[in-house]
N, C-alpha and C positions, 0 to 999 in steps of 0.2 A: 072449826073454818077458817081458812083466813081467805080474804079480797084477791079479784081478780088482779095481776095486774097490769099486765096489754091481751091484745087478743091473740091473735092465733095467725102467724103468720098462710096468705091460701097456698096453700100446694098446688096451684094450677098453671103449670108454665105455658107459654104460648112456642111450640114447634118453631115458630123463628125468632124468639129468642137466643136459641144455645147456638152452642160455639158448632162453627161446622168440620169437622178432619176434610184430609182435601181425601182420604180415601185410595186405597192399593194400591199404586202404577199398573199393575195391569189388569186391572177394571176398568181406570182413564184410558188404555191406549184403548182400548174395545171401543169403550162408548163412541171413542171416535174414530175405530173404522163402524162405525157403525151410522153414527149419525148420518146424516142426508149431508148432502154439497154445501156450505152457508151462499157461495153464490153461483147463479148458472150465467152463467156469461154466455157462453160458445155448447156446441155444439160437440167439442171436445173436447169439455171438462165432463160430461157426461158419458161421453166414452169411457173416457181416464177413472169416473165412479166408481167404487167399488158394488155386489153385487146387492139387489134390491134386502130386505129387510124376509119378507116370504120366501124366496129363493130358496135363502139359506136353511129355514123354519124347515124349510117344503128338506131339506139337503144333510138336515141334526133328525130331523122325524123318519130318515131309509138306514140312517146310519143305526139310529136308537135297537129299529128295526130288527135287524143285518143282529146286530150284539143281539138282541132275546132270544133270537129265533137260535144263536150257535151259541147261544148258553143253556136255554131248553137242551137242545140232539149231546148237549155235553153231558147230560145232570144223566139225559133219559141214557145211555154208552155207558158213563159211569154205576149207575141204578143193575141198569142189565146186569155189565161185569160180577158188582160186589154178590146178583143171585144169585147167574151162574156156577161160582164157587164155590 
């Protein structure tokens, strides 16, 4: 048996020490659009701001639900056509 030369380095890496990538340009722009305005100086700035995140989530739910219903109808009609053939 040999003697130990040195201790093994720790495998723990703090996430703050990891390099930060710039990210994909699409998500950078999306985050900029969804972020609340940095300065709310006037009511005009509020009027020109993007719709709230909550309303966009509601819109996404409606669109997703509509797409799911359309897919279900398509599957049902294709299945019925295949069984009738």
